[in-house]
mmCIF file of the C-alpha atoms, coordinates in Angstrom:
data_MODEL
# 
_entry.id   MODEL 
# 
loop_
_atom_site.group_PDB 
_atom_site.id 
_atom_site.type_symbol 
_atom_site.label_atom_id 
_atom_site.label_alt_id 
_atom_site.label_comp_id 
_atom_site.label_asym_id 
_atom_site.label_entity_id 
_atom_site.label_seq_id 
_atom_site.pdbx_PDB_ins_code 
_atom_site.Cartn_x 
_atom_site.Cartn_y 
_atom_site.Cartn_z 
_atom_site.occupancy 
_atom_site.B_iso_or_equiv 
_atom_site.pdbx_formal_charge 
_atom_site.auth_seq_id 
_atom_site.auth_comp_id 
_atom_site.auth_asym_id 
_atom_site.auth_atom_id 
_atom_site.pdbx_PDB_model_num 
ATOM 1  C CA . MET A 1 1  ? 1.813   -11.086 0.411  1.00 0.00 ? 1  MET A CA 1 
ATOM 2  C CA . GLU A 1 2  ? -1.151  -10.991 -1.946 1.00 0.00 ? 2  GLU A CA 1 
ATOM 3  C CA . LYS A 1 3  ? -3.631  -8.116  -1.552 1.00 0.00 ? 3  LYS A CA 1 
ATOM 4  C CA . LEU A 1 4  ? -7.265  -9.125  -1.027 1.00 0.00 ? 4  LEU A CA 1 
ATOM 5  C CA . SER A 1 5  ? -10.029 -7.780  -3.244 1.00 0.00 ? 5  SER A CA 1 
ATOM 6  C CA . VAL A 1 6  ? -12.738 -5.700  -1.590 1.00 0.00 ? 6  VAL A CA 1 
ATOM 7  C CA . GLN A 1 7  ? -15.114 -8.667  -1.634 1.00 0.00 ? 7  GLN A CA 1 
ATOM 8  C CA . GLU A 1 8  ? -12.487 -11.041 -0.237 1.00 0.00 ? 8  GLU A CA 1 
ATOM 9  C CA . GLU A 1 9  ? -11.598 -8.620  2.516  1.00 0.00 ? 9  GLU A CA 1 
ATOM 10 C CA . GLU A 1 10 ? -15.267 -8.188  3.452  1.00 0.00 ? 10 GLU A CA 1 
ATOM 11 C CA . ALA A 1 11 ? -15.696 -11.968 3.605  1.00 0.00 ? 11 ALA A CA 1 
ATOM 12 C CA . MET A 1 12 ? -12.606 -12.470 5.758  1.00 0.00 ? 12 MET A CA 1 
ATOM 13 C CA . GLN A 1 13 ? -13.620 -9.610  8.074  1.00 0.00 ? 13 GLN A CA 1 
ATOM 14 C CA . ALA A 1 14 ? -16.908 -11.435 8.677  1.00 0.00 ? 14 ALA A CA 1 
ATOM 15 C CA . VAL A 1 15 ? -14.980 -14.605 9.558  1.00 0.00 ? 15 VAL A CA 1 
ATOM 16 C CA . TRP A 1 16 ? -12.536 -12.792 11.852 1.00 0.00 ? 16 TRP A CA 1 
ATOM 17 C CA . GLN A 1 17 ? -15.314 -10.898 13.639 1.00 0.00 ? 17 GLN A CA 1 
ATOM 18 C CA . HIS A 1 18 ? -17.552 -13.924 14.062 1.00 0.00 ? 18 HIS A CA 1 
ATOM 19 C CA . GLY A 1 19 ? -14.933 -16.584 14.776 1.00 0.00 ? 19 GLY A CA 1 
ATOM 20 C CA . GLU A 1 20 ? -15.967 -20.157 14.077 1.00 0.00 ? 20 GLU A CA 1 
ATOM 21 C CA . GLY A 1 21 ? -19.273 -20.754 12.389 1.00 0.00 ? 21 GLY A CA 1 
ATOM 22 C CA . PHE A 1 22 ? -21.147 -21.690 9.280  1.00 0.00 ? 22 PHE A CA 1 
ATOM 23 C CA . ILE A 1 23 ? -21.284 -19.781 6.000  1.00 0.00 ? 23 ILE A CA 1 
ATOM 24 C CA . LYS A 1 24 ? -24.800 -18.591 6.880  1.00 0.00 ? 24 LYS A CA 1 
ATOM 25 C CA . ASP A 1 25 ? -23.460 -17.050 10.113 1.00 0.00 ? 25 ASP A CA 1 
ATOM 26 C CA . PHE A 1 26 ? -20.833 -15.123 8.173  1.00 0.00 ? 26 PHE A CA 1 
ATOM 27 C CA . LEU A 1 27 ? -23.355 -14.116 5.522  1.00 0.00 ? 27 LEU A CA 1 
ATOM 28 C CA . ASP A 1 28 ? -25.581 -12.619 8.224  1.00 0.00 ? 28 ASP A CA 1 
ATOM 29 C CA . THR A 1 29 ? -22.787 -10.244 9.298  1.00 0.00 ? 29 THR A CA 1 
ATOM 30 C CA . ILE A 1 30 ? -22.118 -8.876  5.803  1.00 0.00 ? 30 ILE A CA 1 
ATOM 31 C CA . ALA A 1 31 ? -23.931 -5.714  4.736  1.00 0.00 ? 31 ALA A CA 1 
ATOM 32 C CA . GLU A 1 32 ? -26.164 -5.517  1.675  1.00 0.00 ? 32 GLU A CA 1 
ATOM 33 C CA . PRO A 1 33 ? -25.648 -6.307  -1.111 1.00 0.00 ? 33 PRO A CA 1 
ATOM 34 C CA . LYS A 1 34 ? -24.653 -9.720  0.179  1.00 0.00 ? 34 LYS A CA 1 
ATOM 35 C CA . PRO A 1 35 ? -22.611 -12.043 -2.015 1.00 0.00 ? 35 PRO A CA 1 
ATOM 36 C CA . PRO A 1 36 ? -24.192 -15.332 -3.081 1.00 0.00 ? 36 PRO A CA 1 
ATOM 37 C CA . TYR A 1 37 ? -23.770 -18.152 -0.550 1.00 0.00 ? 37 TYR A CA 1 
ATOM 38 C CA . THR A 1 38 ? -21.567 -20.187 -2.892 1.00 0.00 ? 38 THR A CA 1 
ATOM 39 C CA . THR A 1 39 ? -19.314 -17.224 -3.663 1.00 0.00 ? 39 THR A CA 1 
ATOM 40 C CA . LEU A 1 40 ? -18.775 -16.568 0.035  1.00 0.00 ? 40 LEU A CA 1 
ATOM 41 C CA . ALA A 1 41 ? -18.104 -20.251 0.692  1.00 0.00 ? 41 ALA A CA 1 
ATOM 42 C CA . SER A 1 42 ? -15.547 -20.413 -2.133 1.00 0.00 ? 42 SER A CA 1 
ATOM 43 C CA . THR A 1 43 ? -13.805 -17.240 -0.966 1.00 0.00 ? 43 THR A CA 1 
ATOM 44 C CA . ILE A 1 44 ? -13.526 -18.466 2.595  1.00 0.00 ? 44 ILE A CA 1 
ATOM 45 C CA . LYS A 1 45 ? -12.323 -21.900 1.490  1.00 0.00 ? 45 LYS A CA 1 
ATOM 46 C CA . THR A 1 46 ? -9.714  -20.461 -0.879 1.00 0.00 ? 46 THR A CA 1 
ATOM 47 C CA . ARG A 1 47 ? -8.438  -17.786 1.502  1.00 0.00 ? 47 ARG A CA 1 
ATOM 48 C CA . SER A 1 48 ? -8.403  -20.076 4.526  1.00 0.00 ? 48 SER A CA 1 
ATOM 49 C CA . ALA A 1 49 ? -6.409  -22.693 2.599  1.00 0.00 ? 49 ALA A CA 1 
ATOM 50 C CA . SER A 1 50 ? -3.883  -20.101 1.431  1.00 0.00 ? 50 SER A CA 1 
ATOM 51 C CA . ARG A 1 51 ? -3.113  -19.242 5.074  1.00 0.00 ? 51 ARG A CA 1 
ATOM 52 C CA . LEU A 1 52 ? -1.935  -22.818 5.762  1.00 0.00 ? 52 LEU A CA 1 
# 
């Protein structure tokens, strides 16, 4: 099992805590400094696909 980076873990925690939603919803739950929208979207897409 591959270990997540700090940023990846923070992104996935936001998804797990929030459940379904849009990137903006997840971004709102992450503390400052927030990652760029596109970075968060890419992380979630990549990590979600690797779970399949």
